[in-house]
N, C-alpha and C positions, 0 to 999 in steps of 0.2 A: 383671563383675569387681568385687567389693566391696573398696574400699580405704579406709584411714584418711586423713582430711584432713591433709596435711602442714603446714598452717598452725598446727596445734597443737604446742606446744613439745615434748611427749613424743615425737611422731612425727618432727618435724624433727630432733630430737636423734638419734634412731635412724638416720635417713638419713646424717647427717654422721659418725656413728661408724663407719660402714662405709667404709673407706678407699677402695676402687675406686669406690664410688658417689659419695663426696665429690670424688674427682678428676674424675669425669664431670660433676658439677654445676658445679664451679669452671671447668673447661676449656671447657665449653659456653657458660657465661655470658660468660667473658672472650674466647672465640673463639681460644684458643691450646692447645697441648699442655702438659699438666702432667706434668712429668718425675718430680716427687716431691712428696709432700704429708704433713706430720707435724703432729699437733696441738701447739699451742704453749700453755703455761701452762694446763693443763686445770683447775687449781684455781680458775680465774676464769671458768668457762664459764657460771656462773648468777649472777643477782642476785635475790634475793627482795624484791619490793615489793608491799605491799598484798595479800598472799596470792597474787600471781601470780609467775611465773618469766619475767623478761625474758631471752630466750635469745640468746646469741651464742657463737661458737666461733672461736677463732683458729687459723690454720695457718701454719707456716713452709713455704714452697713454692719449688720451683725450676720456672720456667716457660720455655717456648721464646720467645726474643725475635724480633721481626720480622726482624732482620738475620741470624738464623741462630744467634746465640749464646744464652746462657742468662742468666736473671736470678733473683736470690734476693729474695723478696718475703714480706711478711706479708699473708695473706688474712684479712680480718676479716669473717666471716659473721654477720649480725645479722638478727633477725626481730622484727617487731612487729605485733600484731593491731589496735592502737589508736593513734591519734595521740598519746595521753598518754605513750607510750614513747619518743617521739623525743627528748625532752629528756634522758632517761637515756642515749640513744646519744651525744648531744653531750658530756655530762659525761664519759663513758668515753673517747670519742675524744681529748679534750683531753689526758688523761694518757697514753694510748698513744702518741700522736705524739712525745712526748718521750722515752719509754722505749725505743722500737724502734730496733734497729740497722739495719733494712732498711726500704725504702719500703713504705708501706701501701696496699693496695687494699681498699676497703670494698665489700661486697655486702649490699644491704638487701632483704629479703623483707617486703612491707608488706601488711597486711590492710586497709588503707584507701586512699583515692584522694588522690593529689596533683593539682595543676592540669594536669600534662601528661596528654595523652590516650593516650600510648604505654604499652603493657603492660610493655615492658622498654626502658630507655634507660640511657645512661651520660653522666656529666659528667667529662670528661677534663681533665687538667692541661696547658694550653698556655702556653708562655712566649713573650712577644714584646717587642721593644724598644719603649719607649713613644714615642720620638722618630720612628723610622723606621717602626714598625709591623710590622717583619719578625720572623719567628719565630726564637727562640733554641733551637737544638738541643743546646746544650752541657749535659751533666749536671752537677748541683751536689749535693753530698752534703746540704747543709743545706736547700736548697730541696726536695729530694726527701722530706725528713723533716718538713717543716713544712706540706706540701700533699700531697694524695693524690687519685687518681682514685676515682670511686664508680660503682657500678652499682645500678640500682633495678629491682625486680620488683614490679609492682602486681598482685597476685593478683585484685583485683576487676575489673580491665580485661582479664584474660587470657582469650582465646578458644581453646578446645581445637582444635588441628590437629596433624598430624604431617608437614607438608610439609618441615620442616627439623628438625635435631637440637635446636635451641633450642625450636622449636614443640612437639616431643615432650616436652621437659622441662617447658615451661610448661603443657602440657595437664594435667599431674598437679596443678598448683596452681590450676587454674580453680575458682572458687567457685560451682559449680552442680552439678546432678544429685545432690542430697543424698537419701539414703534416706528420711529423715524431715523433715517440715516443721518440727517442733519443735527438731530438733538438726542441727548442721552438722558433726558429728563423722565420719560415714561417707558415702562417695560411691560411686556406681555409675559405674565407669570403663569406657568402650567403646573397644576398640582392641587390636591385637596387634602391638606393634612388633617389628621384626626385630633392633633394636639390642640386643646383649647387655647393655650397661650399663643400658639402660632396663628390660630384663626383670629385672635384679638389683633395680633401684630399686622396681619394682612388686611384686616378691616381698616386699620389706621391708614395703611399705604393706599388702599382703594379710595378711601375718602380724600386723601391728599391729591390723588391723580384726577379726581373729579372736581376739586376745588379750584376755581379760576384764580383766586388770590395766591394760592400756593404755587400753581403753575407759573404765574407771573414772577414770583420771587425766585423760583428755580431758574427761569429764563434769564433774569437779571444776574443771578449768581454765575451762570454759565458764561454770560457775556463779559462779566468782570474777570472771571477766571482766564478767558481767552486773551483778554487785554494784558493781564499779568504775565501769561505764558509768552505772549509776544515780546513783552518787556524783557523777560528773562532770556528769550532766544536772541534778542538784539544785544543784550549785555554779554551773553556767551559768545555771540558772533564778534563782537568788539574785542573781547578778551582774546579770542583765537587770532584775530587780525593783529592785535598788539603782540601776541606771542610770535606770530610770523615775521612782523617787522623787527622785533628784537632779535630774532634768530638770523634774519637777513643782515642786520647791522653787525652781529657777531661774526657772520660769515665774511662780510666785506672787510672787517677789522682784521680777521685772521688772514684773509687774502693780501691785504696791504702789508701786514707784518711779514708774510712769506715773501712778498715781492721785494720788500726792503732787505730782508735777509739775503735773498738771491742777488740783489744789486751790490750789497756789501761784499758778498762772496766773489762776485764777478770783479769788482773793483780791486779786492785784494789779489785775486789771481792775475789781473792785468798788471798790477804793480810788481808782483813777483816775476812775471814774464819780462817787464821792463828792466827790473834789476839784473836778471840773467843776461839780457841783451846788453845792458850797460857794462856789465862785467867783461863780456867778450870784446866789446868795443874798446874798453879801457885796456885790456890785455893786448889789443892790436895797436895801441899807441894813439888812439883817437883822442883829441883834446876834449876836456871836460865840457866846454862850452858847446861843442858840436854834439856831444852825447846828450846834453840837456835838451837841445832842440829836437833830437830824434826820439827821446823817450819820455819827455815831459817832466823828468826829475830835475830838481834844482841843482845848480852847480855846487851849492853847499852840501847837499845830500851825497852828491857823487864824491866830493873831496872828503867828506867825513868818513866814507867807506874805505877809501884808498888815499890816506893822507900822504903816503910816500910816492903817490903817482900823480901829483898835481900837474896841470898842464894847461 
């Protein structure tokens, strides 16, 4: 089965614009039933940066709570193929936390690896008393809006399997089995899931793979991404070169300082030697003028050391 790689913005966008599929994706990742899901603020679903589209889509959702009740939340679905997109995530989140009337749950689809080895993991919001260490279960309006749980999907660590519903979903995002070595836009997907939501999701990806306009947009995004990556590689290379030059300058300065210190020590040792030589000559009755010629000390220096031995 030939499918489009959903890590590309144009394909990911198509998945989330299909409401039943979006409900399936959100519910599967959160591990709860999604009762309703509506796009929120669609005019802010894209930010164009350096020729790329940093994709995010916000949903106002009603989800089933663990206690059997319901919760109204904002689902913030975001996707990045490169580490350089993360800062743009953070800048956006800072403003959304203030504007939102409901708690935010962030879901990140990442095309690069974090330090965690888990393909999918969550960072939840837990409150505890700092003195007793006990967990605080009371809800608080402002705390809920200043902090948020987050879910991370690392597509490069995803291994395709269909043992669980989450595994079936993640199998689509596994970055392997590409049709071409030169391009990662199209994948050969093996598997015939019985889940109707997965069938609908795969149907969208199959259509995207067959659509010439979608393939063109994926190719353009891939080309733009390569340009950005080259730019960042050059920037990183230049930074490393700057660091190397700074380190070399510091080494040279330290070397010059060491050489100056050694020169001062050598001069001081030379002068001490000349003083000892001068003292012996003076004790032998050698005139100060002759001692000065031999040692480089001035007559005044010699006379000041032995005022009673002028000569």
